[in-house]
C-alpha positions as CSV (number, residue, x, y, z in Angstrom):
1,X,7.8,-127.7,85.7
2,X,8.3,-129.4,89.0
3,X,9.7,-133.0,89.1
4,X,7.6,-136.0,90.1
5,X,8.6,-139.3,91.5
6,X,7.4,-141.0,88.4
7,X,9.6,-138.8,86.2
8,X,12.6,-139.5,88.3
9,X,12.2,-143.2,88.3
10,X,11.7,-143.3,84.5
11,X,14.8,-141.1,83.8
12,X,17.3,-143.3,81.9
13,X,21.1,-142.7,81.7
14,X,22.4,-141.3,78.4
15,X,25.8,-141.1,76.9
16,X,26.4,-137.8,78.6
17,X,25.2,-136.5,81.9
18,X,22.0,-134.4,81.7
19,X,19.8,-132.3,84.1
20,X,16.2,-132.5,85.1
21,X,15.0,-129.2,86.7
22,X,12.6,-128.9,89.6
23,X,12.2,-125.3,90.9
24,X,14.1,-122.6,92.6
25,X,17.4,-123.7,91.1
26,X,17.0,-127.3,92.3
27,X,17.7,-130.0,89.8
28,X,18.9,-133.5,89.5
29,X,21.9,-134.6,87.5
30,X,21.6,-138.0,85.8
31,X,25.0,-139.6,85.2
32,X,25.8,-142.0,82.4
33,X,26.3,-144.6,85.1
34,X,22.6,-144.2,86.1
35,X,23.2,-142.4,89.4
36,X,21.1,-139.4,90.1
37,X,22.4,-136.5,92.3
38,X,20.5,-133.6,93.7
39,X,22.1,-130.2,93.2
40,X,21.2,-126.6,93.7
41,X,22.3,-123.7,91.5
42,X,22.4,-120.4,93.2
43,X,24.2,-117.0,93.1
44,X,26.3,-115.5,95.9
45,X,28.5,-112.4,95.7
46,X,27.6,-112.1,92.0
47,X,28.9,-115.5,91.2
48,X,27.0,-118.7,90.2
49,X,27.6,-121.6,92.5
50,X,26.5,-125.2,92.8
51,X,25.6,-127.1,96.0
52,X,25.3,-130.9,96.2
53,X,22.7,-132.4,98.5
54,X,22.9,-136.2,97.9
55,X,21.8,-139.0,95.7
56,X,18.3,-140.0,94.7
57,X,16.4,-142.1,95.9
58,X,18.3,-142.0,99.3
59,X,17.2,-138.3,99.3
60,X,13.6,-138.0,98.2
61,X,12.1,-135.0,96.4
62,X,10.6,-133.7,99.6
63,X,14.0,-133.9,101.4
64,X,15.8,-132.2,98.5
65,X,13.2,-129.4,98.5
66,X,13.6,-128.9,102.3
67,X,17.3,-128.6,101.9
68,X,16.8,-126.1,99.0
69,X,14.6,-124.0,101.2
70,X,17.1,-124.1,104.0
71,X,19.8,-122.9,101.6
72,X,17.6,-120.1,100.4
73,X,17.0,-118.9,104.0
74,X,20.8,-118.8,104.5
75,X,21.1,-116.7,101.4
76,X,18.4,-114.3,102.7
77,X,20.6,-113.9,105.9
78,X,23.6,-113.1,103.7
79,X,25.3,-116.5,104.2
80,X,26.8,-118.7,101.6
81,X,25.2,-122.2,102.0
82,X,28.2,-123.8,100.2
83,X,30.6,-122.3,102.6
84,X,28.5,-123.3,105.6
85,X,28.4,-126.9,104.3
86,X,32.2,-127.0,104.2
87,X,32.5,-125.5,107.7
88,X,29.9,-128.1,109.0
89,X,32.0,-130.9,107.5
90,X,35.2,-129.6,109.1
91,X,33.4,-129.3,112.4
92,X,32.1,-132.8,112.2
93,X,35.5,-134.2,111.3
94,X,37.1,-132.2,114.2
95,X,34.5,-133.5,116.6
96,X,35.1,-137.1,115.4
97,X,38.8,-136.6,116.2
98,X,37.9,-135.4,119.7
99,X,37.6,-138.9,121.1
100,X,37.5,-140.0,124.7
101,X,40.9,-141.7,124.3
102,X,42.7,-138.6,123.1
103,X,41.3,-136.4,125.9
104,X,42.2,-139.2,128.4
105,X,45.7,-139.0,127.1
106,X,45.7,-135.2,127.7
107,X,44.4,-135.8,131.2
108,X,47.2,-138.3,132.0
109,X,49.8,-135.9,130.7
110,X,48.5,-133.2,133.0
111,X,48.6,-135.6,135.9
112,X,52.2,-136.5,135.2
113,X,53.2,-132.8,134.8
114,X,51.4,-132.1,138.1
115,X,53.7,-134.5,139.9
116,X,51.3,-137.4,140.4
117,X,52.9,-140.4,142.1
118,X,54.0,-143.1,139.7
119,X,51.7,-145.7,141.3
120,X,48.7,-143.3,141.0
121,X,49.6,-142.5,137.4
122,X,49.9,-146.2,136.5
123,X,46.5,-147.0,138.2
124,X,44.8,-144.2,136.4
125,X,46.3,-145.2,133.1
126,X,45.1,-148.8,133.5
127,X,41.6,-147.6,134.3
128,X,41.4,-145.2,131.3
129,X,43.4,-147.1,128.6
130,X,42.5,-150.7,129.5
131,X,39.1,-150.8,131.3
132,X,37.7,-147.8,129.4
133,X,39.0,-148.9,126.1
134,X,35.5,-149.7,124.6
135,X,34.8,-145.9,124.6
136,X,38.3,-144.8,123.8
137,X,37.6,-144.3,120.1
138,X,34.2,-142.6,120.6
139,X,33.7,-138.9,120.1
140,X,33.1,-137.4,123.6
141,X,29.9,-135.6,122.6
142,X,28.4,-138.9,121.4
143,X,29.0,-140.9,124.6
144,X,25.8,-141.3,126.7
145,X,25.2,-142.4,130.3
146,X,23.7,-145.7,129.2
147,X,26.8,-146.6,127.3
148,X,29.0,-145.9,130.4
149,X,26.7,-147.7,132.7
150,X,26.8,-150.8,130.5
151,X,30.6,-150.7,130.6
152,X,30.7,-150.3,134.4
153,X,28.1,-153.0,135.1
154,X,30.2,-155.5,133.1
155,X,33.0,-154.9,135.5
156,X,30.7,-154.9,138.5
157,X,29.4,-158.4,137.5
158,X,32.9,-159.8,137.8
159,X,32.8,-158.8,141.5
160,X,35.1,-155.7,141.2
161,X,32.7,-153.2,142.6
162,X,35.3,-150.9,143.9
163,X,37.1,-150.9,140.5
164,X,33.8,-150.0,138.8
165,X,33.2,-147.2,141.2
166,X,36.7,-145.8,140.6
167,X,36.4,-146.1,136.9
168,X,33.2,-144.0,137.0
169,X,35.0,-141.4,138.9
170,X,38.0,-141.2,136.6
171,X,35.9,-141.2,133.5
172,X,33.9,-138.3,135.0
173,X,37.2,-136.4,135.6
174,X,38.1,-136.8,131.9
175,X,34.7,-135.5,130.9
176,X,35.1,-132.5,133.2
177,X,38.4,-131.8,131.5
178,X,36.6,-132.0,128.1
179,X,33.9,-129.5,129.3
180,X,36.4,-126.9,130.5
181,X,38.3,-127.1,127.2
182,X,35.0,-126.7,125.2
183,X,34.9,-130.2,123.8
184,X,31.9,-131.5,125.7
185,X,28.8,-130.0,127.2
186,X,27.9,-132.4,129.9
187,X,29.4,-135.2,132.1
188,X,27.5,-138.4,131.4
189,X,28.7,-140.0,134.6
190,X,26.7,-137.5,136.7
191,X,23.3,-139.4,136.3
192,X,25.1,-142.6,137.3
193,X,25.6,-141.6,140.9
194,X,24.0,-144.3,143.0
195,X,23.6,-146.6,140.0
196,X,26.3,-149.0,141.0
197,X,26.4,-151.5,143.9
198,X,28.3,-150.3,146.9
199,X,31.8,-151.8,147.2
200,X,32.2,-154.6,149.7
201,X,34.7,-153.1,152.2
202,X,37.4,-155.6,153.2
203,X,40.0,-154.4,155.7
204,X,43.7,-155.2,155.4
205,X,44.4,-158.6,156.8
206,X,46.3,-158.0,160.1
207,X,47.3,-159.6,163.3
208,X,46.2,-157.6,166.3
209,X,46.8,-160.1,169.1
210,X,50.2,-159.3,170.7
211,X,51.2,-162.9,171.2
212,X,50.3,-163.9,167.7
213,X,52.1,-160.9,166.4
214,X,55.2,-161.9,168.4
215,X,55.1,-165.3,166.6
216,X,55.1,-163.5,163.3
217,X,58.1,-161.3,164.4
218,X,60.0,-164.5,165.4
219,X,59.2,-166.1,162.0
220,X,60.6,-163.0,160.3
221,X,63.8,-163.3,162.5
222,X,64.2,-166.9,161.5
223,X,63.4,-166.3,157.8
224,X,66.2,-167.5,155.6
225,X,65.3,-165.5,152.4
226,X,67.2,-162.7,150.8
227,X,68.7,-160.4,153.5
228,X,67.3,-157.3,151.9
229,X,63.7,-158.5,152.2
230,X,64.1,-159.6,155.8
231,X,65.6,-156.2,156.7
232,X,62.9,-154.3,154.7
233,X,60.1,-156.3,156.5
234,X,61.6,-155.5,159.9
235,X,62.1,-151.8,159.0
236,X,58.5,-151.6,157.6
237,X,57.1,-152.8,161.0
238,X,59.4,-150.6,163.0
239,X,58.6,-147.4,161.1
240,X,54.8,-147.9,160.6
241,X,55.0,-146.5,157.0
242,X,53.4,-147.9,153.9
243,X,55.1,-150.8,152.0
244,X,55.7,-148.6,148.9
245,X,57.5,-146.0,151.0
246,X,60.0,-148.6,152.2
247,X,60.4,-150.2,148.8
248,X,61.2,-146.8,147.2
249,X,63.4,-145.5,150.0
250,X,66.6,-143.9,148.8
251,X,69.8,-143.3,150.7
252,X,69.6,-139.5,150.3
253,X,66.4,-139.4,152.4
254,X,68.1,-140.5,155.5
255,X,70.0,-138.5,158.1
256,X,71.5,-141.3,160.2
257,X,73.3,-138.9,162.5
258,X,70.1,-137.2,163.5
259,X,68.0,-140.4,163.3
260,X,65.5,-139.0,160.8
261,X,64.0,-140.4,157.6
262,X,62.6,-137.5,155.4
263,X,60.1,-138.9,152.9
264,X,59.3,-136.3,150.2
265,X,55.8,-135.4,149.3
266,X,55.8,-137.0,145.9
267,X,56.4,-140.4,147.5
268,X,53.6,-140.1,150.1
269,X,50.0,-141.1,149.5
270,X,48.7,-137.8,150.9
271,X,51.2,-135.8,148.9
272,X,52.6,-134.2,152.1
273,X,56.2,-134.7,153.2
274,X,56.6,-137.0,156.2
275,X,59.5,-137.2,158.7
276,X,60.0,-140.5,160.4
277,X,61.9,-140.7,163.7
278,X,64.3,-143.7,163.6
279,X,64.6,-145.8,166.7
280,X,67.8,-147.4,167.7
281,X,66.6,-150.7,166.3
282,X,65.7,-149.1,162.9
283,X,69.1,-147.4,162.7
284,X,70.7,-150.8,163.5
285,X,68.9,-152.4,160.5
286,X,69.9,-149.5,158.2
287,X,73.6,-149.7,159.2
288,X,73.6,-153.4,158.7
289,X,72.0,-153.3,155.3
290,X,73.6,-150.1,154.0
291,X,76.7,-151.7,152.5
292,X,74.5,-154.0,150.3
293,X,73.2,-151.1,148.3
294,X,76.6,-149.3,147.9
295,X,76.9,-147.7,144.5
296,X,73.1,-147.4,144.1
297,X,70.5,-145.0,145.4
298,X,68.0,-147.5,146.8
299,X,68.2,-148.7,150.4
300,X,66.3,-151.9,149.8
301,X,67.1,-152.9,146.2
302,X,65.7,-155.8,144.3
303,X,67.4,-159.2,144.3
304,X,68.1,-158.8,140.5
305,X,69.5,-155.3,140.5
306,X,70.6,-152.7,143.0
307,X,69.1,-150.1,140.7
308,X,65.6,-151.6,140.9
309,X,63.3,-151.5,144.0
310,X,61.8,-154.6,145.5
311,X,58.7,-155.7,143.7
312,X,55.2,-154.8,145.0
313,X,54.6,-158.4,145.9
314,X,58.0,-159.0,147.6
315,X,56.8,-158.5,151.2
316,X,53.6,-160.6,150.8
317,X,55.5,-163.3,149.0
318,X,57.9,-163.6,151.9
319,X,55.0,-163.8,154.4
320,X,53.4,-166.6,152.4
321,X,56.7,-168.5,152.4
322,X,56.7,-168.2,156.2
323,X,53.3,-169.9,156.2
324,X,51.0,-166.9,156.6
325,X,48.1,-166.8,154.2
326,X,46.5,-163.6,152.6
327,X,43.6,-163.9,155.0
328,X,45.9,-163.8,158.0
329,X,48.3,-160.9,157.3
330,X,49.5,-158.6,154.6
331,X,52.3,-156.1,154.5
332,X,49.8,-153.2,154.5
333,X,48.2,-154.7,157.6
334,X,51.2,-153.9,159.7
335,X,50.0,-150.4,160.1
336,X,46.6,-151.8,161.4
337,X,48.6,-153.9,163.8
338,X,50.5,-150.9,165.1
339,X,47.5,-148.8,165.5
340,X,45.5,-151.5,167.3
341,X,48.2,-152.4,169.7
342,X,49.3,-148.9,170.5
343,X,45.7,-147.7,171.0
344,X,44.9,-150.6,173.2
345,X,48.0,-149.7,175.3
346,X,46.6,-146.2,175.9
347,X,49.0,-144.1,173.8
348,X,47.7,-140.7,172.6
349,X,45.5,-141.3,169.5
350,X,46.6,-138.0,167.9
351,X,50.3,-139.0,168.2
352,X,49.5,-142.4,166.7
353,X,47.7,-140.8,163.8
354,X,50.7,-138.5,163.2
355,X,53.0,-141.6,163.2
356,X,50.8,-143.2,160.6
357,X,50.8,-140.0,158.5
358,X,47.1,-139.9,158.3
359,X,45.8,-136.7,156.8
360,X,43.9,-134.4,159.2
361,X,41.1,-132.7,157.3
362,X,41.7,-129.5,159.3
363,X,44.7,-127.7,157.6
364,X,45.7,-125.7,160.7
365,X,45.4,-128.7,163.0
366,X,47.5,-130.7,160.4
367,X,50.3,-128.1,160.6
368,X,50.0,-128.0,164.4
369,X,50.2,-131.8,164.7
370,X,53.3,-132.1,162.5
371,X,55.1,-129.4,164.5
372,X,53.9,-130.4,168.0
373,X,54.1,-134.1,168.1
374,X,57.7,-134.6,167.0
375,X,59.1,-135.3,170.5
376,X,56.1,-137.5,171.3
377,X,56.6,-139.4,168.1
378,X,60.3,-139.9,168.7
379,X,59.5,-141.4,172.1
380,X,56.6,-143.5,170.8
381,X,58.7,-145.0,168.0
382,X,61.4,-146.0,170.4
383,X,58.8,-147.6,172.8
384,X,57.2,-149.3,169.8
385,X,60.5,-150.8,168.8
386,X,61.1,-151.9,172.4
387,X,57.7,-153.5,172.5
388,X,58.4,-155.4,169.3
389,X,61.6,-156.8,170.8
390,X,59.7,-157.8,173.9
391,X,57.0,-159.6,171.9
392,X,59.6,-161.5,169.9
393,X,61.6,-162.5,173.0
394,X,58.6,-163.5,175.0
395,X,57.4,-165.8,172.3
396,X,60.8,-167.3,172.1
397,X,61.0,-167.7,175.8
398,X,57.6,-169.3,176.0
399,X,58.5,-171.7,173.2
400,X,61.7,-172.7,175.0
401,X,59.8,-173.2,178.2
402,X,57.3,-175.5,176.4
403,X,60.2,-177.4,174.9
404,X,61.7,-177.9,178.4
405,X,58.4,-179.2,179.7
406,X,58.2,-181.7,176.9
407,X,61.8,-182.9,177.5
408,X,61.1,-183.1,181.3
């Protein structure tokens, strides 16, 4: 006789557990504690087996009968419903362990193994492990676009639009890694394209007026800070490279006899090796500073240790002590200054781009430029160094002239 809700509610616990049968092997086990558990008795492979469904009243009679019918269909197909339940449980536990955070760790390991620059690796790790931490413990298959959008908009509201945009991109990269390793089916960042506010583009603060830049060069000449920082600042301006490339410069990269600085690909932003022609002025700085790093590998070591590079903020901190604010000039802005002045003076734009190591999108042209423009770059770097000397001296001469007029 089939069970009824009334019969189940009225079933009282006894000293020993007992069964109340429904139909088709479905029954409920009433425990001495009063709990009632749905079970199914069935035969598979000639053996009698039991399958638990869940407790009553959390699982109603209708729910229990639906699960019984599902189990019977599996038996008709030749499958053991008990074995399937175990496999489903294992699959669910495995999926729960496939969290965004764990897959992000895999992605970071692949980046490191692929030779990603330390700065790039640190930035990506910060984005994934710090900013994306709210979804770090979530199974990747359970993360939806709305959840990611909420995370990104919280960052966006703080004014960090570019950070939010980058985070969306790197989260998407982790999901694509999960897809190709069969741990996710879709990338939930795809529907978010265009959902964020556009970043407010702010250029590097730079001085492009020649006379004003001459004043800055004179201020650097007169700066009484740590000699290594003064030398590194001058060398940065003379070579037109990025600040990180100067801070990380090692002695083995330099061929002083042939006046060449060979920066390896792993230290370049574009991941391409870059040879820098060294002007007489640049060589003079290197020869003067060389003994200070004797015994270490770095050319411009930290004040604290010759085994550590200058800090990321060393150049800008020195500029601030000279009286130049962040809205006036930054170390990164020196490349803007060089490009502006050299272009305004009519130098070949392609040669200037080669000096700045800007990546040409055309691979053949990129190889051609690197091979063809060497002599022009050597000449340009020497003329740039001469121009810097002229700008420094002309400001000094003008200042002396003004002083004479005041005394007169």
